[in-house]
N, C-alpha and C positions, 0 to 999 in steps of 0.2 A: 298581466303579465305585460311586465318588462320588456322592450324589442333592445338587439343588442347593438342600435342605433339609435336609440335616445338616452339620453348622460343619464336617467336610473339604470339602462342595460351595459353603457359604455364603465359605470361604472363597480358595477356588478362583476365582471369582466373580469375588471381589475384586481377584485378583493380576489375572486376564484384566482384568479394568475398568483400575484402575495402567496394566499393561502397555499398551494400547490409546491410554491418553487419555496415555503420553509417545511414544507412534511419531506421535501428533495432534499433538502441541508441534513433537516435531523436526520432524516435515514442514510445519506451517504456519511464513510468512513469519509473520506477526504473530497477534495473538490480540486479543480485547477480554472482559471481563469485563462482566459484564450482573448484576444483581437483577431478577428476573422476576415478584417478585411482585406478587399484581394483577392481567396479566394473564387472560383468561380467553384458553377455550382458540383460539378462533375469535382472538384477535390474536396469540397464541403459531401460530396454523397461516398465519397469515400473512408473521407476521416468518419465518419457516423459507421460505415463498415465497422470499422479496425477496432474505436468505439466499444460498438455491442460485442462483436465478440471479447472482450475483454469484462465484459461487465460492467460496462459503463452507459451513463446517461451524458448523454448531450444535444443539452438549448438552447436556442440561440436568446438572451434576454433585454426586456429596457430596464438599466439602468434605471429611472426613481422605482420602479418596481421590485426592479432586487435586490433596492436601495430599504424597501419598509422593509423586505420581508428577513432579508441579514440583521437588522434593528430587533426583529420582534423573537430572532432565536439566538439573539448576542454573537453573532460577529462582523460589528460593526467595524475592525482593521478593517475590513474587507472594502470600508465604504473607498477608501483611495483609489481603488481600483476598479472602480464602478467607471470607469470614462471614456471614450468614443464607444467603438462596437464592441458587444462581452459577449460573448460564447459563455458558459460554462457543461464542465464534463465532471460529474457525481459520479468519482464513485460507492460503488453497491457493493462488490466484493474484495476484489485485493486493494486495499489500500495505495496500494503506489502503483497501482494500474495506471489509473488520469495522468500520474507524472510520464511515466513512462509510455506510454502510444503519443502520448499531446509530444512529447521533447522529440523522438525518432520522426511522426511528422511535420514540428519545427523545420526538422534536418532537410526533409522531403524539399518542405515549399516553405523557405523562407518570410513569404510573408504572413502566416501566422506566427502573430507575437504572442507566448506566454505569458501575462500577467502575475501571476502568484496564485496563492490560495490557501487552502488552507485543508488540515491533519489531525485528524482527531480532536478538534475544537481548538485546535491550536493554528491561526495566522501564519502563514512560511512567504517568503516574496519570493521573488522571480529567480535570484541562486538556488534556493531552496527548493524548489521543485525543482531546478534540473537536479542538484544534487539527488534529491531522492531517487530520480530513473534511473539512474547507476549501480542503486543497492543492489543485491539478487532476488531476487524470489522466494518470500516468505518461505515456502519451502526446503529453496538451497541456504535459507538461514540457520532453520531448525536443526536441519540435518547438519553444519557444521557444526552448530550447536553439541548437539548428542557426541558427534564425534569428538569434542573436543572434551566431555566431561567423564568421556568413555576413554578413553587416553591413559587417563593415571588410571584407573582401575583396572590396566588389563594390564599395566605395567606394574603394580601391586601383584594381580595375582599371577605373574608371572617371577617375580622371586618371592611370593610362597612359595607357589609352587617347584621351584628352586633350595628352598629351604628345607621342605619337606622331602622330597628326594633325595638332598643329602645325608638327612635322618636317617631315611629310608638303607639306605648304602650306606652308612654308619653303623646303623642296627644289625644289618645283615652280617658285617663283616665281626662284630659282637660278638654273635652267633655262630659266628663258620668258630670264630678263633676256643670257643667254650665249647667247643662241640670238637674239635679236632685238642683240646686239654684236654679232657675228659676218655677221647679213646685212648689216648697213652697213658695215663692215669692210672 
């Protein structure tokens, strides 16, 4: 059995790390890469707590191993972002959660620099990550969509209801006139 300090052990550990990063990249709906240089341990601990609450996994990665993993999963567009200290926030639930949480954290912690990321397999720039962070949550977007689809149907129902009501009133008036005409004749 190879020890972690032997060359074979280190290589096996690196290969396991690359494989694990590849699995995380495939499983995540999105990921945001950030430079965490200058953050204190307390800052990182609080950031990890916030990310965990949003179902986001946060890992500090070695760039060479991350390059290998991104190569394996076909995300070579992330390679330019793998410079300097790099942490990756993997979105396992809401695809916009990593963008939203890291953007908020970057406002509070100016040393946290968002580099870019990917969403549903498409590489996105830093500016796109920040723009995604401003989108409302999925539930709100779905509610807006339902409301937008429902409004014309509601108006149609009101118009049809008004026409039916008018028809009923007209028929009732005709019936009243006939009864009046039959009663006098």
